[in-house]
MIKOLPA-279811 format. One record per residue (C-alpha): residue in one letter; x, y, z. Coordinates in steps of 0.25 Angstrom, whole numbers, plus 2048, in hexadecimal, padded with zeros to 3 digits. Each point is the difference from the previous one (the first is absolute). Example, Ala and Ser with C-alpha at 12.3 -4.5 7.8 and 13.67 -1.06 7.14 Angstrom:
BEGIN
A8317EE81F/S80680E7FE/
***
This chain:
BEGIN
MD8C7DAD1E/L8068017F2/V80B80A7FF/T8058057F2/V80C8087FC/W7FE80E7FB/E7FF8027F1/A80180E7FA/V7F78027F4/S80380C7F6/G7F68077F7/Q7F3807803/T7F18007FC/R7F980D7FC/Y7F2804800/S7F880D7FC/I7F3804807/P7F980D800/E7FF80880D/E7F4801809/M7FC7F17FE/Q7F77FB80A/K8067F980C/G8017F17FD/S8018027F1/T8097F67F9/V80D8047FB/G8057F37F9/N8017F1801/I80D801808/A8007F1802/K7FF7FD7F2/D80A80A7FC/L80A7FB80A/G7FD7F17FD/L7FB7FD80D/D7F57F5803/I7F4807806/K7FD7F4809/E80D801807/L80080F802/S7FC7FF80F/D8097F4802/L80C8077FA/G7FE80D809/V7FF8097F4/R7FE80F804/V80380E7FC/V80B809806/S7FF80F7FC/K80880C804/G7FA80C807/R7F580280B/T7F57FC7F7/Q7FE7F27F9/Y7F88027F3/F8007F27FC/A7FD7F2805/L7FF7F27FB/N7F37F87FF/V8057F2803/N7F37FA7FB/S8008057F2/G80F8047FF/H7FD80E7FC/L80780D804/I7F5809806/T80080E805/T7FF80380F/E7FE80F7FF/R7FB80A7F7/I80C8057F8/D80180F7FD/R80B8027F6/E80280F803/Q8017FD80F/I80B7F67FE/C8088057F4/G7FC80E7FE/R8048067F2/M8097F47FD/E7FD7FB7F2/K8027F1804/C7FA7FC80D/L8057F2804/L7FD7F880D/T80B7F6803/F7FE7F480A/E8057F2801/I7F97F2800/I8067F780A/V7FE7F17FF/E8047FC80F/E8007F17FE/K8098007F4/M80880D804/K7FE8077F3/L7FE80E7FD/Y7F98077F5/R80080F7FD/V7F38067FA/E7FE80E7FB/V7F28067FE/E7FF80C7F7/I7F580A805/T7FA8077F4/D7F880D801/I7F18017FE/N7F980D7FF/D7FC80180F/N80480E803/A7F980C7F9/P80880D7FE/N80080880C/F80380F803/Q80780380D/A7F780C802/E7F28017FB/E80180F7FE/S80C8087FC/E80380E7FD/V8078067F4/K80480F801/I8028077F2/S80380E7FE/E7F78087F7/T80B8047F8/T8047F27FD/A8027FF7F1/P7F87F57F8/G8077F37FF/S80580080E/R8017F3807/F7FC7FD80E/P8037F2806/L7F57F9807/Q8017F680B/E8027F27FB/A7F77F4802/Q8067F4807/D7FC7F27FB/P8087F5806/D7FD7F67F5/L80A7FE7F5/G8007FF7F0/I7F38027FA/N7F980080D/S80780C805/L7FD80F7FD/Q7FF8027F1/S7F980E7FE/Y7FA80D806/H7F48077FB/L7FB80E804/S7F2806800/S7FD8097F5/N80480F802/R80380B7F6/H80C805807/F8087F3803/S8047F37F9/L8077F4805/D80D7FB7FB/V8057F2804/Q80F7FD800/T8087F3803/G80C802808/S80E7F87FE/D7FB7F680A/G7F47FD7F8/V7F680780A/K7F58097FA/Y7FE80D806/A7F680B7FC/E80280F7FE/L7F680B7FF/V8018087F4/L7FB80E7FF/E7F98027F3/K7FA80E802/S80580C808/L7F980180E/D7F980C805/R80080080F/E7F580B800/E7F77F87F7/Q8027F2808/A8097FF80C/V7FE7F1801/H7FF7F47F7/D7FB7F2805/L8057F57F7/I7FF7F0801/L80C7F87FE/T7FE7F17FD/A80A7F6800/T7FE7F27F9/D8077F37FF/G8007F67F5/G7FB7F4807/D7F37F87FD/P7F7806804/V80680E800/T80180680E/S80280F803/G80280B80B/T7FC80E800/A80580D807/Q7FB80E800/I80980B7FA/R7FD80E805/V80880A7F8/I80180D807/V80480C7F8/H80B809806/D80780C7FD/V80E8007F9/N80B7F7805/D80B7FF7F6/N80B7F8808/A7FE7F2804/P8087FA80C/V80D7F97FC/F8067F4808/S80F800804/Q8017F27FB/S7F97F87F6/V8037F3808/Y8027FF80E/K8077F3804/V8027FB80E/N8057F3807/V7FA7FC80D/L8017F3809/E7F47F8802/N80180280F/M7FE80F7FF/P7F880580B/A7F28067FE/G80080F7FF/S80D8017FA/T80280A7F4/M8057F97F4/V80180C7F6/T7FC80E7FE/V7FB8057F3/K80180F7FC/A7F98087F5/T80180F7FE/D7F780A7F8/P80580E7FC/D7F2806801/E7FB80880C/G7F47FF809/I7F77F57FF/H8067FB7F3/Q80D7FE807/E7FB7F780B/V8047F17FD/K7F87F4805/Y8067F27FF/S7F77F37FD/I8037F27FC/R7FA7FF7F2/K8027F17FE/I8007F680B/T7F97F2803/N7F87FD80D/K80B7F8806/P80B80B800/S7F780B804/Q7FF7F980D/I80F800802/F80480E7FB/H7FB80E803/L80380D7F8/D7FF80D807/S7F88097F6/W80780D805/T80F7FB803/G8017F57F6/E8067F680B/L7FD7F27FD/T8007F880D/V7FE7F1803/V7F37FD808/G7FF7F17FE/N80A7F4801/L8097FE7F4/D8037F17FD/F80A7FC7F5/E7FA7F37FF/E7F38067FB/A80580B7F7/A80F8057FE/L7FC80C7F7/Y7F680B800/E7FD80B7F6/I7F880C804/E7FC80B7F6/V7FE80D807/Q7FA80D7FB/A80280F804/H7F680A7FC/D7FF80F803/G7F3808803/G7FE8037F2/G7FF7F17FC/L80D7FF7F9/F8087F3804/D80D7F87FE/R8027F1803/S80C7F8806/K8027F2803/I8067FA80D/V8077F2800/I8017F980D/V8097F4801/V7FF7F780C/S80C7F9805/D7FF7F3807/V8047FD80E/N8027F3807/D7F3801808/N7FA7F27FD/A8057F4807/P8007F37F7/E7F37F8800/L8037F1802/T7F47F77FD/I7FF7F1801/T7F87FC7F3/S8027F1803/L8047F880C/V8037F2804/S7FE7FF810/S8067F2801/I8097F67F8/P8057F2802/E80E7FE806/D8047F87F4/S7FD80C7F6/P80C8027F6/P80880D800/G7F980A7F7/T7F27FE806/V7F880D7FF/I7FB80580D/A7FA80D7FD/L7FE80A7F4/L80280E804/N7FD80D7F8/V80880D804/Q7FB80E7FB/D80680E803/P7F880B7FB/D80D809800/S8088027F3/G80F7FE7FD/E8097FB80B/N7F480380A/G7F87F57F9/E80B7F67FF/V7FE7F580A/T8087F4804/C7FB7F4809/S8087F8809/T7FF7F580B/P8087FC80B/S80D7F87FC/N7FF7F580B/L7F37FB7FB/P7FF7F57F5/F7F88097F7/Q80480A7F4/L7F880A7F8/K8007FF7F0/K7FB80B7F7/P7F87F97F4/F7F980C7FC/E80080F801/N7FB80480E/Y7FE7F2804/Y8097F7809/S7FE7F1804/L8047FB80D/V8067F27FE/T8087F6808/D80F7FF7FD/R8047F3808/A7F97F4806/L7F780280C/D8007F780D/R7F3800808/E8077FA80C/Q80980C801/V7F780B7FD/A7F17FD7FF/A7FC80F7FC/Y80680C7FA/N7FC80F801/V8078067F3/T80280F800/V8008067F2/T80580F800/A7FE8097F4/T80980D800/D80080B7F6/N80C8087FB/G7FB80D804/T80780A80A/P7FD7FD80B/P7FC7F17FC/L7F27FC804/S7FD7F1802/T7F57F7803/A8007F2806/I7F77F4801/T8017F3808/I7FB7F37F9/P7FD7F4809/L8047F27FB/R7FD7F3806/I8087F37FC/L7F77F47FF/D8047F2804/T7FF7F47F6/N7F77F5801/D8087F4806/N7F67FA80B/Y7F57F67FD/P7F2802807/L7FF7F680C/F7F37FA806/D7FE80080F/K7FD7F17FF/T8057F47F7/S7F17FC7FD/Y7F2805803/T7F47F9805/G7F2806800/Y7F27FC803/V7F28057FA/M7F27FB802/E7F97FC7F4/N7F58097FB/N80880B803/P7FC80E7FA/I8068047F3/G80C80A803/A8027FA80E/S80E802806/L8087F3802/F80D804807/C80C8097FD/L80E7FD7FB/T80C809803/A80D8017FA/H80C809803/D80B8067F7/Y80C807806/D8028097F4/S7FB80E800/E7F68087F8/D7FB7F87F3/N8097F5803/S7F97FD80D/R7F28027FA/I7FA7F2800/T7F57FB7F6/Y7F87F3804/S7FA7F77F5/I7FB7F2800/T8077F67F7/G7F77F4801/T7F97FA7F4/Q7F27F9801/I7F57FB80A/Q7F87F57FA/E8038057F2/A7FC80E804/P80B80B800/L80580380E/S7FF80F7FD/S7F07FE800/S8007FB80E/I80B807808/S80680E7FE/I80B807808/N80280F803/S80D8037F8/E80480A80A/T7FC7FA80E/G8017F17FD/A7F27FE805/L7F97F47FA/Y7F18017FC/A7F67F67FB/L7FA8037F3/R7F57F5801/S7F87F880A/F8087F3803/D7F87F3801/Y8067F680A/E7F97F57F8/Q8088047F3/F80E801806/R80680080E/E80D8087FE/I8078097F6/R80F8007FE/F80780B7F9/Q80C809800/V80180F803/Q80C8087FA/A80680D806/Q8078087F6/D80780D803/G80080D7F7/G80F7FF7FC/S8058007F2/P8027F47FE/P7F57FC80A/L8047F580A/S7F57F6806/S7FD7F580A/N7F57F6800/V7F97F980C/S7F67F4801/V7F2803805/T7F67F6804/L7F1804802/F7F77F6807/I7F18017FD/L7F87FD80D/D7F37F97FF/Q7F3807803/N7F27FA802/D7FB8057F2/N7FA7F37FB/S7F27FA805/P7FF7F1801/H7FC7F97F3/I7F67F5801/L8047F47F8/H7F57F6804/P7F58017FF/S8028077F3/F7F48097FA/P7FB7F87F4/T8008077F3/D7F57F87F9/G7F5807808/S7FD7F480A/T80280180F/G80A7F6805/V7FB7F880D/E8057F5809/L7F87F4804/A8007FB80E/P7F87F3804/R7F680280B/S8067F4807/S80D808802/E8067FF80E/P80680D807/G80D8037FA/Y7FD7FB7F2/L8098077F6/V7F68077F6/T80A8087F8/K80C809802/V80280F7FD/V80E8027F9/A80680E7FF/V80D8067FE/D80780E803/A80A8067F6/D80780780C/S80A7FA809/G8037FE80F/Q7F4803809/N7FA8087F5/A7FD7F27F9/W7FC7F880D/L7F17FD7FD/S7F57FD80A/Y7F27FB7FD/Q7F3802807/L7F17FE7FE/L7FA80D7FD/K7F27FC7FD/A7F87F3800/T7F17FC7FD/E8007F880C/P80A80580B/G8077F5807/L7FE7F67F5/F80E8027FA/S80E804805/V80C8057F8/G80F7FD804/L80780D804/H80D7FD7F8/S7FC7F47F7/G7F38067FA/E7F97F2801/I7F1801801/R7FB7F5809/T7F27FC807/A7FF80580E/R7F47F7803/S7F77F67FA/F7F68047F6/A7F2801805/D7F37FF7F8/K7FD80E802/D80D8057FA/A7FE8067F2/L8047F87F4/K80980B7FB/Q80A806809/S80780D7FC/L80E803807/V80880D7FF/V80E7FE804/L80A80B803/V80E7FF7FC/K80980B807/D80F802801/K80980580B/G80480D7FA/Q7FF80E806/P7F58037FC/P7FB7F27FD/L7FA7FD7F2/S7F57F67FE/A7F87F97F6/T7F37F8801/A7FC7F27F9/T7F17FC7FF/V7FE7F1801/T7F37F97FE/V7FE7F2807/V7F47F77FC/V7FC7F680A/A7FB7F37FB/D8017F1803/S7FF7FC7F2/I7FF8047F1/S7F37FA7FF/E7FB80980B/I80480C7F7/L7FA7FA7F4/S7F37FE806/D7FF80E804/L8038047F2/S7F57F67FA/S7F6806809/L80180D7F9/S7F68037F5/A7FF80C7F7/P7F3808801/A7F88037F3/D80180C7F9/P7F18067FF/Q80580C7F7/S7FD7FA7F3/S7FC7F37F9/L80C8007F8/T80980080C/L7F87F5806/Y8027F77F4/L80F803800/V8007FD80F/I7F97F27FE/A8097FD7F5/V80D803808/A7FA7F980C/S7FE7F37F8/V80E8007FB/S80580480E/C7F87F4806/L8067F67F6/F80E806802/F7FE80080F/T7FB7F17FF/F80D7FD7F9/I80880780B/I7F97F880B/V8037F37F9/L80E8047FE/L80180480F/A7FA7F3804/L80B7F87F8/R80B809806/L7FA7FE80E/R8017F17FF/R80E8017FB/W80380880C/R7FA7F7809/S8077F47FA/S80D807803/Q7FC80280E/L80380F7FF/F7F3803809/D7FC7F880C/S7F27F9800/S7F980A809/S80380D7FA/V8098067F5/T80D806807/F80C8077FA/S80A7FE80B/G8097F87F8/V80080A7F5/P80980D800/V7F980D800/S8068047F3/Q7F87F57F9/F7F3808803/V7FD8097F4/G7F680B800/I7F47FE7F7/D7F980D801/G80080080F/V8007F0801/R80C7F8801/A7FF7F17FB/F80A7F67FF/L8007FC7F1/H80C7FB7F8/S7FC7FF7F2/Y7F48077F9/S7FA80E802/H7F38047FA/E7F880D801/G7F28047FD/S7FA80D801/L7F18047FE/T7FC80F801/T7F28047FD/D80280F803/S80B8027F6/R7FA7F77F5/K80C7F87FE/S8047F2804/Q80E7FB801/F8067F1800/N80F7FF801/F8077F27FE/P80E803803/K80A7F57FD/S8037F680B/N80C803809/Y8077F880B/E80380B809/N7FA80180E/N7FE80F800/L7F38017F7/T7FD80F802/S7F68047F5/Q8088057F4/Y7F48067F8/A7F580B802/Y7F47FD808/E7F5807805/I7FB7F980D/K80280480E/D8057F780C/P7F77F37FF/I8027FE80F/L7F880D802/I7F77FF7F4/T7F47FC808/E80180C809/E8008097F4/L7F57FA7F8/A7F6808808/N80780D7FC/N8047FD7F1/R7F67F77F8/D8058067F3/Q80D7F87FF/T8037F2802/S80E7FA7FE/I8047F2802/Q80F7FB800/V8047F2801/S80E7FA801/
***
């Protein structure tokens, strides 16, 4: 935690706003005016501290504007004061800075003139000479300046007029002027309307009804014994006490001699504090006086007799202060803990002290116990900062409870004390330690993304932030992929998670390091090596390598001589499995065969051998389905289809082919001619092929490849037999292909270049079916004839 030293800032900022603004209205951009960054207001701990029970302003940390928190009534706060100022402080806790702000509340015309009594009586003797003046009640307007009371108006009357006067204090008051003599017998009562208006915009007004009662002659007015009554009282004067008694006399007799007292000019607030007895003239206090709210009261009283004559006097009440308020001690900023290596002068708290009393009663002194390593400094009026005055040692004292006492100079003195708790923090001097020197973990491949692998744990013997450990992976890559894309770690718990599904066939182990770092400043860290082994899972089916599925459209077959003995090796199914261990152990079994019991498959070798000798009834073409299965749990499998052609010699195969003929197409004569032409060419080509084959057979016989009785292939590897559209022949040099299709109206003769490979699978498009089975299909399909010779 950053701790700064208190810095006092002089000067102040002033704003001016009208009263009665809506709650939340903007006063000014205080952040801009004070040079503060709006983005850092919340981080710096900027706030408003104001005096009194009501806080009228607040700081919007998002915009930096100073806004109102309450509707402000200037008259309620400042009364009749010409300048109304609200003063408060802006405190920047992080920088320990203080700014003083003043907001002037300007008056608006929010109060209309108001008469204390809606109806009043004026008693005038009928012998009163014209030109006589009679005071009228004054209207009260709490506003100031042009918004205050400006003039009076009287309803039209032939006996009276209105004269508006301005007193020495600038207050306007109205007097009723008798313009024409009254005659009680003619009219005993005159009803008038008095209107008071202010100068605001718009103009507001108030009215009162004036009832003039005409009396008989009364030629002596009451007279007060003093023009001004001044009295000094203490603010703790009990309610019901008499403050002063006013006295007025009237030399007249009878009803004209009776004097009644009344308060002529008084505001609402004092009217709740004072009471004037209308017959005795005693002024008593009925409320609570408070020097802090008002130190001076002026009350204008009036005495009038039964004849309507009057006299005025003023009562001045001076309230003296008593030490009735204890100092108010407030913590405006506080640091709850500091490192033990903090230098002397480090600020712990910022305190604000206020005493509403005045004079010596409001003078406050703050102190702390002398045996503690702290002292108080006074950087600004009414503010104290609590700072350290020497080095701290956490091993001796780990925590303090600092008592700050504020005492005024009154008699008797009053005091207030607060206790500030402070913890001393340790420094970061211990490295995080893992429970093990290295970690090893295992995970099955094809794991779900987000799976938990295992957890690492480290400990730090420091306290608080110094012992808060953060885990991270410091490895680099896995097969050119960043390690962060494969493994993640919970920075708080040390739990490792898989971010991808691992494949045992790609990599079998992952090595990386995990770092444990504490939260100290500067941070300390330790590393540990982690090895994660990937376990194999049976997720790969066996893959058939032989026989491979031809890509040229032909069907690969194997050739088995009819003279083959039981156990003769026809071919071998070769398969591999990408898994390891027992997941890659393969077994072979014959799943389906054209002639059950004719062939057998080696359980572990995949070799297809004859199980018995061939019989004449056995079909020329044998189809075998071999199942390849691994030992995984659950086991996975694949199938291979092997076609075996049973023949003693190639001439036997060719004789079957030559016995096939293409049927005529009766659909049209054009087709017939085309068929005849193509057939002629095919016959010539077929003759050429027969001659060529005869030469080849003689050459083979001369090399004693076949015996004299039958053509056998026992001395030739199975791999030498290559499929020719379902027939395997042992040819080494040339391959020619002829196709005749009557239905599609196209013929094709391909003469590919000679090759010397033993595998002569057809490399070109063809449109014939298996020649071994063509005899069986001629009855069902007479629209197409295909011949292929190799």
